[in-house]
N, C-alpha and C positions, 0 to 999 in steps of 0.2 A: 500517699495514698498506696491504697490497697490494691493488691493484683489481686483481681478474682477467682477462683476457679466456675467452672460454667458446664450448664448443664445445657444441653443441645435440644433434649425432647422441649424445656421448661420453652426456650426461646424459638421452637418450631411450631408452638400452640397458636401462632399466631404469623405465620410462613409468611400466605400471602399478602398481609399488610407488611409485613416487615419487608417485602420483595416488593413491591407495587413501586416505592421510589427509584429501586434501581432500574426498571423495566422503563421510567420516564425519563429518569439521567441518559440511557444507553440510547432511547429514541431520539438526542440532541449530538452523540455519537458521531463526526463524520466518516467517510471511509478513511480507515488505517494503512500505514504499507504495506507490500507483502498481504493482501486480502488477495483467497480467502485462506494462507496459510500463515495468518500473524503470528508473532509468539507476543502471548497476554498473559500478563501477572495480574493473578486477584489477591491482593496486598487485607491480609483479614479476613478469609475467605469463611472463618465460623463454619457453620456446618454444611458448607457448599450447595448453598441455597441459589447462592451468589455466582457459583463458578456454573450451573446448571444452565444460568440464566444467558451467560457469556458463550458458554457453549449453541444456544440457540441462534442467538445473532454469528458468532462463525464456530462451526461446526465441524473444520475441518482447521483450527487454528492449533497451533500447540500453547496449552494452556496449564499453567502452574498456579496452583493456590497455597498461598500463604500465611499460616497463623503460629503463633503461641501456646495454643489448647489443645492436648495431644486427645482429650475427650471430642471435641470439634473434628479434626479432623478423622478419627476414627470412622466420625459418622459422617463426613465428608465421602470418604473410599467409598463408603457402601452404598450409601442412600442418596448423597448428593449428586455429586459427577464422580461416576468410576474411573470415567475415561481420562480423566486429568492427570497430571501429575502432582504433588502435594510435597509441601518442604514445613520442618516445623521449626518455627525462626522467628523474632520478634519483632513487627513492624516497623516498629522504631531505629533499631539499628541493621536490617537489612538493607544491604545495597545493591538495587534493582542492575546497578552496570554490568554485575556477569551474566545477566541475560540479553542484555541490548533490545530491551522490548519494544513492540509497536504499539503497545497500548499496556496502562496500567491502569487498573479499576480498583478501587475500595468504596465498597457499602456498609459505609455505618460503622469505622474504626477508627478516623482518625481521632475523634473526639477524646479516647483512651489516650494520649499522646501527650504529655506535655512537651511543649516546646513545638508540636509540629508542624509549624508554619515556614521553622525551617530546615523542613523536609522537603517541602516541594520543590525548591530550586534542584535540590539534588536527582529529587526524581526526574525533575524536566531534563537535565542534562545527559541524563542514562538513555532516556529516548532516540528512538533512531531520528532523522531531518521528518517533520510531516507526522511523526508519531504522539501521541494523543494520551494526558491524564484525566482520566474523569475517577471524580468522587462526590458523594453525596455525605454527609451530618446531619444530626439532629443540630435544629435551634431552639430547641425549648426550657431548654435550664432554668428559663425564669417562671417558668410553669408548675403548678400546685404538685405535678407530679413531683419535681425535683426539689423546689420549695420547703415543702412537706416534710420531706424527708431529712434537710440540711437542719431544719428547726428541733426537728424530734429528736436526732443525734446529739444535738445540741442539749439534750433537757438534762437535769441531774442524775435519771435513774443510768440514764445512755451513754452520755459523753465517757463517764470512766472504762468503759468497756468498749466504745466503737472509737472514740476521739472525735473532734468536730472538723475532720479534715475534711476536704473536697469529698466525691464520691467516686468522682472523675477530674479531669483536666477542662475538659468542655471544650466548645466551639468560637470560632471568628465569628465578627459580622463580613456579610457577601462582600462590602468593599477592601476589607484587608486582603483576604483572597486571591479578589481582583489584583491589586498594588501588587501581591510578593510573583502571583504567575507573570504577571505583566512584564516584571523585571525581572524575569528569568526567559523572556525572549518566546514567550508563548503567546499568541492568538487565544483570549479566554471570553468564557462566554458562563457568566454569574447569577445564578435564579434564586429565588427561594418558595418553596409553595407551602400553604396548611393544609394538610389534611383535614378531617373533619370524619372518623371511623367510628362506626357505631360497631360498640364490643356486646358483643349476648356473657349470659350468664350470671353469677351473683362474682363479687369482688372482679369482674373483668379487670381494671385499671392497676388492681394487687398484681393480679397474674400476669401483664403486659410488662409491668414493671422487675418482677422476679428475673425476667430474661433476661436482662439488662442492668439499667439502674441502679438494682437494687442488688446485685451478687455483690459486690464487696463488703456492704453486708452482712449477708448471707454466709460469706468465707471466714469471718469473725466469729460468728453465733454459732458455738460448734455445740451448746450445752443446747437440746430440742425444747427444752422449757423458756429456757430465754427468746429464743428464737422465735416461738408461737405466741409470747408475750406482747416480741417488739413488732411482729405478723399485724396482729389483732391490733394493737395502738396505731399502726400507721394505717392499715384498714382501714379504720372509722375515721381515719381524717380522707380518703380518700374519698371514702362514700359520701360525705359531706362538700367537697369538692367537683364531685362528677356525681351526681344523683340520679340513679337507675330511670329511665323512661319509658314508656308503656311500649317502646320496641326497642331499649336495648341501653346502654350507657354511652354517651356522646363522648369521646374520645379525640377533640385536638391535639396534632403533632405538627410541629413545625420541622420543615425540612429545609436545607442549604443546599446547592448544586455547582457543582462547578467541572466546565470541559474545557483543557486547553490543548492548546494544539502548537507543537512545538515549531517554528520558524526555520524556514532553511533550507538548502535542495541536497542530496545527497554529493557525494563528491563525486567527478565525471573521474571511469576509469577508460583505459584504451587511449587510441588517437584523437585530436580534435579531429 
């Protein structure tokens, strides 16, 4: 799977739509230990839009945003949430135990990590008792935005340049997240929502995926003419799958959410 380069400006073209699932996720997070001075990790913080939402909910917490893109972190430090700390690290290899977090939040990141189910017990074990994992991932990998991209990559013209491998590892079904987190000693709430978003302007679905699913392809297409040709073909396919209406283009996208609270009580100190 390609390691994509990221464009913070392109990602933030639909900042409100991308941030809404996080707000819905955090609305289901219970009180975390040591509020209001909790230790919070934003794993896969991107350009800091998620970190800013965490700061709204926990204004005095110590928040650390973690991402493997220097470009995204530069935007996060200046335009996202400047008061947070930031760390350049890979989400799959980062060990949260060093921070002793009260909350691990992850907004649309785990789908980029192969085998990410195996991360969840490790994250749960890093939490303080009563601590929380809260994440959301896309669940739309069977939608035309993704299937058409995979089919186009497999055509003779593009296979040699791009290969036919998946552009991302993908997400699991809600029940799988429930089983893994429950097995890690957590009380778990898992649900899904399909948002129907009205996107404005020409080729809005293409502009949306340029910020996410299309990044590995754009990373490989370094020749401007080849990139333009691919985008023209893909854009035409998307216009057929998501026709513009009188008020814009309806773009449904499914999201999977999980909130897991680590069970157990802190060790008692002093005399009984």
